[in-house]
C-alpha positions in Angstrom: -10.2 -2.1 -5.3 -8.0 0.8 -6.2 -4.3 1.8 -6.4 -2.5 5.1 -6.5 0.4 6.2 -8.8 2.6 9.0 -7.5 4.3 11.3 -9.9 7.5 9.2 -10.1 5.6 6.5 -11.9 4.5 8.9 -14.6 8.0 10.4 -14.9 9.4 6.9 -15.4 6.9 6.1 -18.1 8.1 9.2 -19.9 11.8 8.3 -19.8 13.3 6.7 -22.8 15.6 4.4 -20.9 13.6 3.8 -17.7 14.9 0.9 -15.6 11.2 0.3 -14.7 9.9 0.0 -18.3 9.3 -3.8 -18.1 7.8 -3.7 -14.6 5.5 -0.8 -15.5 4.2 -2.5 -18.6 3.5 -5.7 -16.6 1.9 -3.7 -13.8 -0.4 -1.8 -16.1 -1.4 -5.0 -17.9 -2.1 -6.8 -14.6 -4.1 -3.9 -13.2 -6.1 -3.7 -16.4 -6.9 -7.4 -16.5 -8.1 -7.3 -12.9 -10.1 -4.1 -13.5 -8.4 -2.3 -10.7 -8.8 1.5 -10.8 -5.7 3.7 -10.9 -5.8 7.1 -9.2 -3.4 10.0 -9.0 -3.6 13.6 -7.8 -3.9 16.9 -9.7 -0.5 17.5 -8.2 0.9 14.8 -10.5 -0.4 16.8 -13.5 1.5 19.9 -12.2 4.7 18.0 -11.5 4.6 16.1 -14.8 3.8 19.3 -16.7 6.9 21.2 -15.6 9.1 19.5 -18.2 6.5 20.4 -20.9 6.8 24.1 -20.1 10.6 24.3 -20.1 12.3 26.5 -22.6 12.8 24.5 -25.9 10.5 21.6 -24.8 7.9 20.2 -27.3 4.4 21.1 -26.0 2.4 18.2 -24.8 -1.1 17.6 -23.4 0.2 16.2 -20.1 -3.4 16.1 -18.7 -4.4 13.7 -21.4 -1.3 11.7 -20.9 -2.0 11.2 -17.2 -5.7 10.9 -17.7 -5.1 8.1 -20.2 -3.7 6.0 -17.4 -5.3 7.2 -14.1 -8.2 9.0 -12.8 -7.1 12.4 -11.6 -8.4 13.5 -8.1 -8.3 17.1 -7.1 -7.1 18.5 -3.8 -10.1 18.8 -1.5 -10.4 20.3 1.9 -10.3 16.8 3.4 -7.1 15.9 1.5 -5.4 19.2 2.4 -6.2 18.7 6.1 -5.0 15.1 6.1 -1.8 16.1 4.2 -1.2 18.8 6.9 -1.7 16.2 9.7 0.8 13.8 7.9 3.3 16.6 7.4 3.1 17.6 11.1 3.9 14.0 12.0 6.9 14.0 9.7 8.1 17.4 11.1 7.9 16.1 14.6 10.0 13.1 13.6 12.5 15.4 11.9 12.8 17.7 14.9 13.3 14.8 17.2 16.1 13.5 15.0 17.6 17.0 14.9 17.6 17.3 18.7 19.8 14.2 18.9 22.4 15.9 16.6 25.6 17.0 18.3 25.2 20.9 18.6 28.9 21.4 18.6 29.1 20.1 15.0 27.2 22.6 12.7 25.5 21.1 9.7 27.5 21.1 6.5 26.3 23.0 3.4 25.3 19.7 1.8 23.3 18.8 4.9 21.5 22.2 4.8 20.7 21.6 1.1 19.5 18.1 1.8 17.2 19.4 4.6 15.7 22.0 2.2 15.0 19.4 -0.4 13.5 17.0 2.2 11.2 19.8 3.4 9.9 20.3 -0.2 9.6 16.6 -0.9 7.8 16.0 2.4 4.9 18.4 1.5 4.3 16.7 -1.9 4.6 13.2 -0.4 2.0 14.1 2.2 -0.5 15.2 -0.4 0.0 12.0 -2.4 -0.4 9.9 0.7 -3.5 11.8 1.8 -5.1 11.5 -1.6 -4.5 7.8 -1.8 -5.9 7.3 1.7 -9.0 9.5 0.9 -9.7 7.3 -2.1 -9.3 4.1 -0.2 -6.3 2.9 -2.1 -4.5 0.0 -0.5 -1.3 0.4 -2.5 0.7 3.5 -3.6 3.2 2.8 -6.3 6.3 4.9 -6.4 9.9 4.7 -7.7 11.0 7.3 -5.2 13.0 5.7 -2.4 12.1 8.6 -0.1 8.4 8.1 -0.6 8.8 4.3 0.0 10.3 5.1 3.4 7.2 7.1 4.4 5.2 4.0 5.3 7.6 3.0 8.1 8.3 6.6 9.2 4.6 7.4 9.5 3.5 3.9 10.7 0.9 3.7 8.0 -1.1 0.5 8.4 -3.7 0.9 5.7 -1.4 1.8 2.8 1.5 -0.1 1.2 4.0 2.2 -0.6 6.0 0.1 -3.0 7.9 0.2 -6.3 6.4 -1.5 -9.4 6.8 -5.2 -8.8 9.4 -7.1 -10.9 7.3 -10.2 -11.3 3.6 -10.1 -10.9 1.7 -13.0 -9.4 -0.4 -14.3 -12.3 -1.6 -17.8 -12.9 -1.6 -19.0 -16.5 -1.2 -22.3 -18.2 -2.5 -25.8 -17.7 -3.4 -25.3 -14.0 -6.5 -23.3 -14.9 -7.1 -24.2 -18.5 -10.3 -26.3 -18.9 -11.3 -26.2 -15.3 -15.1 -25.8 -15.1 -16.5 -23.0 -13.0 -19.3 -25.0 -11.3 -20.8 -28.4 -11.9 -23.8 -28.1 -14.2 -27.0 -30.2 -13.8 -28.6 -31.6 -16.9 -32.2 -30.9 -17.7 -34.5 -32.5 -20.2 -36.6 -30.7 -22.7 -39.5 -30.8 -20.3 -37.3 -29.1 -17.6 -36.9 -32.3 -15.5 -33.6 -33.4 -14.1 
């Protein structure tokens, strides 16, 4: 079993006052205990590294930071083609929505800016989704509301796109303490029952 972390998860981990701090800690602990592999894309390394290269920023080894949490998967031909297919689906949806807009009302400047931002985000989202699907991940964790909407937009059946859970389903305490795994049969020294 494997899960995928998009860039937003790593950015939240790097924030001092992340509202997801508790949830991320519990999620990492739970995934570690269940030995579930965590993957991300080489794109995450690029996105996370932008801040480390800004003027006045303290240099960091962002590859080591990401690699300490997740296995980094590179962009392959298969991932690129799947991402292109996913982006084409989203473009078709966007064009269909645009065609329903009243042509007598031109878009505002803010709507134009929002469209440009959505176009950029769409490409990155498609690469993350394609990578998660290629790796057989059943869950993609993201704190980005736009990414979380992609499951429904794209009618993805094999991939959940969710934020870090607030409370993880773990069983602890007297319900499982002292419960034997299987009944054992007694044997004598001679090997007889």
